[in-house]
N, C-alpha and C positions, 0 to 999 in steps of 0.2 A: 086626905091630901089629894089635890087634883092631879090627875095623870096627864102627862104630855101626850098629845097626839103624835104618833110616830110617823116619820116619813115613809112613804110607800116604797119599800125597797125591792119588792118583787116585780115592779113594773119598770121597764126601761126608761131612763130619763133622756129626753131629747132637748136640743136647743129649742127655745120657743119659736125661733124663726122657722125651724123645720116643721113644727106643728102648724104654724101659720100657712106655710106652703101647702102641706097636705090637706089642710082644711079648705083652703081656697080652691084647690083642684077638685075636691069633692063637690063643693058648691057650684063650681063652673060647669061641672058635667051635666047638670040639670037646669042651669040658668045661663043662657047665652048673653044676658045683659051684664054679667059680671066681667069686668075688664081689669087687667093689671097694666099700669102705666109706670115705666121705670126710667131712671136717669143713668143709663149705663150700669144698672145695679142688678141685672138679671142673676148674675152669679152670687154676689154677696147677699142678695135678697132671697136666695134659695128658690128662684123662679125658673131655673133652667127646665125642670120637669114640666112645669106649668106651660111654658112656651112650646115644648115639644108636643104636648098633648092637645093644646088649644092655641095654635099659632094665630088664629084670627081674633083671639081675645087678649092679646098682649101687644102693647105699643111701646116701642123704644124711642125715647126722646133724645137720648144722649146726655152728656154732662151739661145740662142746662136746667137747673132746678126751678127757676122762675117759669120757664116755658112748661115744665112738667106740671106745675100746679095750675097754670092757666088752661092747658089742654084738658087736664082732669076736670076742672070746673066746668068747662064747656061741654064735655061729654056727660057729666052728671046732670047738667041742665036739660039734657034731652031724655033723661030717664035711665041712663046707664048707671050701674052700680060699680063705681070706680074706686080701685085701691091704688093709690099713688105711692110708690115705693122708692125710697131714697135714704142715704145715710142721714141720721137725725141731725148731726151737726150742721149739715148744709141745708137740709130741707127746712129747718125751722129758723135759719138765720138768713141765708141768701134769698129765700122766697117768702120771708115774713109778710111783706106787703101783699103778695098774691094770696097767701093764706087768709090774711085779714080781710081783704076786699073782695076777692073773687070767690072765696069759699065761705067764710063765716058770715060776713056782712051781706053777701048775696044769697045766703041760705042754700048753697049748692052742696048736697050731701056727699061730699068726697070723703073717703076714708084715707087719711094721711098716715102712712106707715113709716115711722122713723126707725131705721135699722141701725145696728151697732151703736146703740145709744149709750149715754153715760160715758164711761171710760173703757168701753169695749175695744176701741181702737187705741188703747192706752199707749202702746209702743210707738205710735205715729206722732205723738206729741199733742200739745194743747189745741192746735188747729183742728184736730179731729175729735176732740172731746165734745160731748153734748151735755153741758152742765147748766144750760140756760133755758132749755125748752119748756120746762114747767113754768118758770117765771114769766117768760114771754107769752106763752099761749094762755096762761090763766087770765091774762089781762085782756084777752080777745073775747068779746061776748059771742054767744051762740056757737061755742065749740066745746065738745066733750074731750077731756084729756085723760088717757088711760095708760097704765103701766102694769101689764100682767106679771104675776110672780112665778107661775109654774105652767106646765103644759095644759092642765085643766083650765085655768083662767084664760090662757091663750086661745084654746079652741072655742071656748064659750064666747070670748070677746069678738072673735072673727065671725062666728055664726050670728051673733046678735047685731054686729055692725052691718052685716049684709042685709039684715031685715029692717034696719033703722034708717029712717029718712031724715038724717041729721048729720051735720059735719062732725067728724070725729078724728082725733089724733091718737094713735096707739104707738108706743115705743117698745122696741125689743133690743135686748142685748144679744150676745153670741154664744154664751156658754150653755152647757146642758143643765137643766133645772129640774131637780127632783119634785115629784108630786108631794105637796106639803101635808096632805091629809086626805083620807077617804071620807071624813066627816064634813058636814056643812058644804055639801056639793050643790050649792046654788050660786048663781052668778047673775048680777044685774048691775048695769052702769049706775054709779052713784050709791052703791050699797057695799060697804066694806065686808070682809070675810074674816071671821074669828077662826084662827087655826090652832089656838091653844088658850086655855082659860086659867086664870089665877087672880088672887086678890091682893098681891103685894106690890105689883108693878104693872104698868101698861107699856108695851112696845108697839108702836105704830110704824110700820114700814111699807115700802112700795117697791114693785119691780124686783130686781135681783138682789135687793138687800133684805127681803123677807126671809130667805133661807138662812143667812147668817144670824138674823134676829131670832129665829126659831132655835137654831143651834145654841145661841147664847142662853135662851130660856131653859134649854135642857141642862146646860152647865150650871146655871144658877140653882135649879131644882136639885140636881144630883150632889152638888158640892156644898151648897149653902142652905138648902131647904127653902129657897125663895120661889114663890109661885108667880109666874108672870102671864098676863094675858097678852097674846101676840095677835095683831091685826094686820092682815094684808089689805091695805088701803089702795086697792088697784085703781080706783078712780080718783084722780086728783081734783078734777072738776067735772060735775058737781061733787063736793065732798059730802061724806055721810055724816051730817051733823047730828042725826038722831043717835047713831052709834057712839060718836064722840061724847055726847051728853051722857049717855048711859054709863060708859066706862069711867068718865071723869068723875061721876057722882060717887065713885068708891073712895075718892079723896087721896089715892096713892099717887106716887110720882109717875110722870109720863115722859117717855123718851121716844123721839121720832128719828127714823133712820132712812136716808135716801141717797141715791147715786146722782147727786145734783148739788149745785151750790147751796150753801146754807141760806142764801138770800132768795126769797121769792118762791120757794117750792112747797113741799108737803108740810115741813115743820112750821113755816110762817103761816100757812093757811090754817093749820090746827091752832097755833098760838093765838092768832087774831080772833078766831071764833071763841075760844075758851075764855080769853080775857074779856071780850065784849059781853059775854054772858055770865060773868061773875065768878068763874071758877078760879081757884087760887092754888091748884096743884103745883108742886115743884115740877119744873119743865125744862127739858134740854133738847136741842136740835143737833143731830149728828148728820154731817154731810161733808162736802168739800169746802174748806175755808177759802177766804178771799186772799189767795196768794198764787204765785206761779205754780201750777200743778205739776207734780213730778211725772216723769216719763217711766213707763214700765207696763207690765201686764196688768189686767184688771185686778188679779189677786194681789199683786205687789202694791198697787195703788190703794186697794182696800186695806191692806195691812198697814200701810204708811199712815193712813188717816183714821185708823181705828174702826173701820167699817167691817171688821171681821168678827167671828164668834168671840174671840178673846177680847177684842177692843170694845165690843158692845157690852159684854158681861162686866168688864171693868168699869165702864162708864155708868152702868146701871147700879153697881155696888156703890160707887161714889155718890150717885144721886140719892140712893137710899140712906146712906150715912148722913147726908146733909138734911134729909127729911126727918130723921130720928130725933 
């Protein structure tokens, strides 16, 4: 029987944003070309220590997201390594035109950092939810779209982004995220990460839904003897088609999980690829449905829509019963 990779309990879990901040500070200490540009987001983006250490490498635009992206694109065009930091709900909606034209289409290698993504701002209501960013930015060519699941993926994503001469969007939530595994410690944009292996079910998740998916896999194994492969599909675009092909070839059901609308995100990206390539696995997308999103904490919203350990496990059992 396959053994679940255990969460790394002996290492302190931090919010991915904290890891983003500490990693950016380390990189900036030896590279004066690294700049942080914020839209009155220094505090929420965990950039106060960065500004204190490197005051000449941080630029405050104010609450003007379109200007933020335009300034970031201009700086990047001169060779600066620019990290543009703003709440994901505003960054990817208010400044969509600038992301599309000034960054992606103009090939300016800005690193767009969407903070408090998904329903991290859940208690502030739907205006502050970012449930559209995957859908919108997947449609923009020449843009990498990333959602790290844990501290390891976050650190690696920021280090790689700083070295990459390409436009990138990276989204982060707010809660502390446990390290998922000490195995498979490799990270590359466009390459998913298997954090658990099994032959009965495939769970494909991204960002902060990977942890509850892995918890659900543990429950399924311990209670029902069901062994699930769990994939952290940290890169939404480009998607890891080779990995999807490999796991889908097992023929077992596939369940995708994301902190995003069920329209246009990870699930639909996986579904379209699998259908176009002749796979007929039973398939289900878990995410936020097309309705007025409830108000509450991220945990409360996850519980309401079944994006919790229990909800994912129950959906998996239902999918497996229909598959039988």
